[in-house]
C-alpha positions in Angstrom: 56.0 93.8 68.8 59.7 93.4 69.6 61.3 95.1 72.5 64.5 95.0 74.5 64.8 96.0 78.2 67.5 98.4 79.2 69.1 95.6 81.2 69.5 93.4 78.2 72.8 91.5 78.9 75.7 92.2 76.6 78.4 89.6 76.3 81.8 91.2 76.9 83.1 89.9 73.5 80.5 92.1 71.8 81.6 95.4 73.4 83.3 97.5 70.7 86.9 98.4 71.4 87.9 102.1 71.4 88.0 103.2 67.8 91.0 104.6 66.0 90.7 107.8 64.1 89.3 107.7 60.6 87.6 104.7 59.1 89.0 101.2 59.5 86.5 99.2 57.4 84.7 99.6 54.1 81.5 97.8 53.0 80.8 97.7 49.3 77.3 96.5 48.3 77.9 94.4 45.2 74.3 93.2 45.0 71.2 93.6 47.2 68.3 91.9 45.5 66.5 88.6 46.1 65.2 86.2 45.0 66.4 87.5 41.6 67.9 90.7 40.3 66.3 93.3 38.1 67.9 94.5 34.9 71.4 95.8 35.7 71.2 94.6 39.3 72.7 91.7 41.3 71.7 89.4 44.1 73.1 89.5 47.7 76.9 90.0 47.8 78.8 92.3 50.1 82.6 93.0 50.2 84.1 94.1 53.5 87.6 95.5 53.3 89.6 95.9 56.5 93.3 96.8 56.8 94.1 93.1 56.6 91.3 91.3 54.8 89.0 91.3 51.8 86.0 89.4 52.9 83.0 88.5 50.8 79.7 88.0 52.5 77.5 85.9 50.2 78.0 85.5 46.5 74.7 85.9 44.7 74.2 86.2 41.0 76.3 88.9 39.4 78.8 89.1 42.3 82.0 88.0 40.6 81.9 90.5 37.8 81.3 93.4 40.2 83.8 92.2 42.7 86.6 92.7 40.1 85.8 96.4 39.9 87.3 96.7 43.4 89.9 94.0 43.9 91.7 91.3 41.7 90.1 88.0 42.5 93.5 86.7 43.8 93.3 89.3 46.6 90.0 87.9 48.0 90.7 86.5 51.5 87.6 84.3 52.0 83.8 83.9 51.6 81.2 83.7 54.3 77.9 82.3 53.1 74.7 83.0 55.1 73.1 79.9 53.4 72.9 78.1 50.1 70.0 79.6 48.3 70.9 80.7 44.7 70.4 84.4 45.4 73.2 84.1 48.0 75.4 81.5 46.5 74.6 81.4 42.8 77.9 82.9 41.7 80.0 80.6 43.9 80.6 78.1 41.1 81.9 80.9 38.8 84.2 82.2 41.6 85.6 78.8 42.3 86.1 78.1 38.6 88.1 81.4 38.4 90.0 80.4 41.5 90.9 77.1 39.9 92.4 79.0 37.0 94.4 81.2 39.4 95.8 78.1 41.1 96.8 76.6 37.8 98.7 79.8 36.9 100.4 80.0 40.3 98.8 83.3 41.2 97.3 81.7 44.4 98.6 78.6 46.2 95.8 77.6 48.5 92.1 76.7 48.1 89.7 79.6 48.7 88.4 79.5 52.2 84.6 79.3 52.3 82.6 79.3 55.5 78.9 78.5 55.9 76.2 76.7 57.9 75.9 73.3 56.2 78.1 71.7 53.5 75.1 69.7 52.1 73.2 72.9 51.4 76.0 74.8 49.6 76.2 74.3 45.8 79.3 74.2 43.6 81.9 73.3 46.2 85.0 71.9 44.5 87.4 69.7 46.4 90.9 71.2 46.4 89.6 74.5 45.2 87.2 75.4 48.0 88.4 74.9 51.5 84.9 74.7 53.1 84.4 74.9 56.9 81.1 74.4 58.5 80.3 76.9 61.2 78.1 76.3 64.2 76.1 79.2 65.8 78.2 81.0 68.4 81.5 80.2 66.7 84.2 82.8 66.0 86.7 82.8 63.1 89.9 84.7 63.6 91.3 86.3 60.4 94.5 87.9 61.6 93.4 90.5 64.1 89.9 90.6 62.6 87.1 88.5 64.1 83.9 87.1 62.5 81.2 85.8 64.8 78.0 84.1 63.8 74.6 83.2 65.2 71.8 81.1 63.9 69.3 82.7 61.5 65.8 81.4 61.0 65.2 80.6 57.4 63.9 77.5 55.4 67.6 76.4 54.9 70.2 76.2 57.7 71.4 79.8 57.8 73.7 82.1 59.8 74.1 85.8 60.5 77.5 87.4 60.9 79.4 90.1 62.8 82.8 91.4 61.6 84.9 93.2 64.2 88.1 95.0 63.1 90.1 97.6 65.1 87.1 98.6 67.2 84.6 98.8 64.3 81.8 96.3 63.9 79.6 95.3 60.9 76.6 93.0 61.4 75.0 91.2 58.4 71.7 89.5 59.1 71.7 87.3 56.0 68.2 86.0 55.5 66.2 85.6 58.7 62.6 86.1 60.0 63.8 86.3 63.6 64.4 89.9 64.8 64.8 88.8 68.5 67.5 86.2 67.5 69.5 88.9 65.7 69.6 91.4 68.5 72.6 90.1 70.5 74.8 89.9 67.5 73.8 93.3 66.2 74.3 95.1 69.6 76.2 98.3 69.3 77.4 97.5 65.7 78.5 100.6 63.8 76.5 99.4 60.8 73.7 96.8 60.5 73.1 95.4 57.1 69.7 93.9 57.5 67.2 91.8 55.7 64.0 93.7 54.9 62.8 91.5 52.1 59.0 91.5 52.7 57.0 94.7 53.2 55.2 94.8 56.5 51.7 94.6 54.8 52.6 91.3 53.3 54.7 89.9 56.2 53.2 86.7 57.8 54.4 84.6 60.7 55.9 82.0 58.3 57.4 84.5 55.9 61.1 83.7 55.3 62.3 87.3 55.7 61.9 90.2 58.0 60.1 93.4 56.9 61.9 96.8 56.7 59.8 97.8 59.8 61.3 94.9 61.8 64.8 95.8 60.5 64.2 99.2 62.1 63.2 97.6 65.3 66.4 95.6 65.5 68.5 98.7 64.7 66.7 100.7 67.4 67.0 98.2 70.2 70.4 97.0 69.3 71.7 100.6 69.4 73.5 100.4 66.1 75.1 103.4 64.5 73.6 103.0 61.0 71.0 100.8 59.3 71.1 99.7 55.7 68.1 97.7 54.6 68.8 95.1 52.0 67.6 92.0 50.2 64.8 93.9 48.5 62.5 92.3 46.0 62.9 94.0 42.6 59.2 95.0 42.7 59.5 96.7 46.1 59.5 100.6 45.9 62.7 101.6 47.7 61.3 104.8 49.2 58.4 102.8 50.7 60.8 100.4 52.3 62.9 103.2 53.7 59.9 105.0 55.2 58.8 101.7 56.8 62.2 101.1 58.4 62.4 104.8 59.5 59.3 104.4 61.6 61.5 102.7 64.1 65.0 104.0 63.1 64.7 107.5 61.6 68.0 107.5 59.8 67.4 104.2 58.1 68.8 103.9 54.5 68.3 101.4 51.7 71.5 99.8 50.6 72.8 101.2 47.3 74.5 98.9 44.9 78.2 99.7 44.1 78.3 102.3 47.0 81.1 102.3 49.5 80.2 102.7 53.1 83.0 103.5 55.5 83.0 102.5 59.2 
């Protein structure tokens, strides 16, 4: 059972700023499956668009083809990887190969900024094409006026969860984690929580590498988020079953839909 007292301390840096009218951020679900995609699906990849940045969170199988439906590759600002498993970084090599071609044609000048938890765990990095930066839990990356914060995620590989803040809106992405309590501070009062629900509650064990949809609902409830999207589903998991499980704790829970645009 996971719970959060009413007096749970909230770091001032996580208090959302007053919002401007209208939406200020878009989340596009390019892929939501793991550890592999079904036919016509893709693995974990999420494009966040603010007024200043086009940020890709994870780059799983199928991400690059779908990314180009929304932006030219040259307009990609950076990539934040939660960890190096193939269903989260499998298309990174393709993306960097494309970036190398863009550099050769003069369409981009600088290496693509890639952030993640551990260089040794990240495949396909290319010197001079990928400007990789290792992040430590608690670190903040400033992208113009936008901020990306991270915390440690509990997973077999070194892993991170992220929070993007832009003009008073906040998006929290869990990445892969089996630690609901560890995610709570980062998710607190986020407008949208994109949360790992990869293992149904009936099959969830203490050593499982993912949370269940039920636990995603717990995090959303006690973090006081505006919306919950459950993601990282196994291709064999019935989506309505996962939604109902999350809704036990967060009634308005939704399952992330691929190629859908969510506005914050």
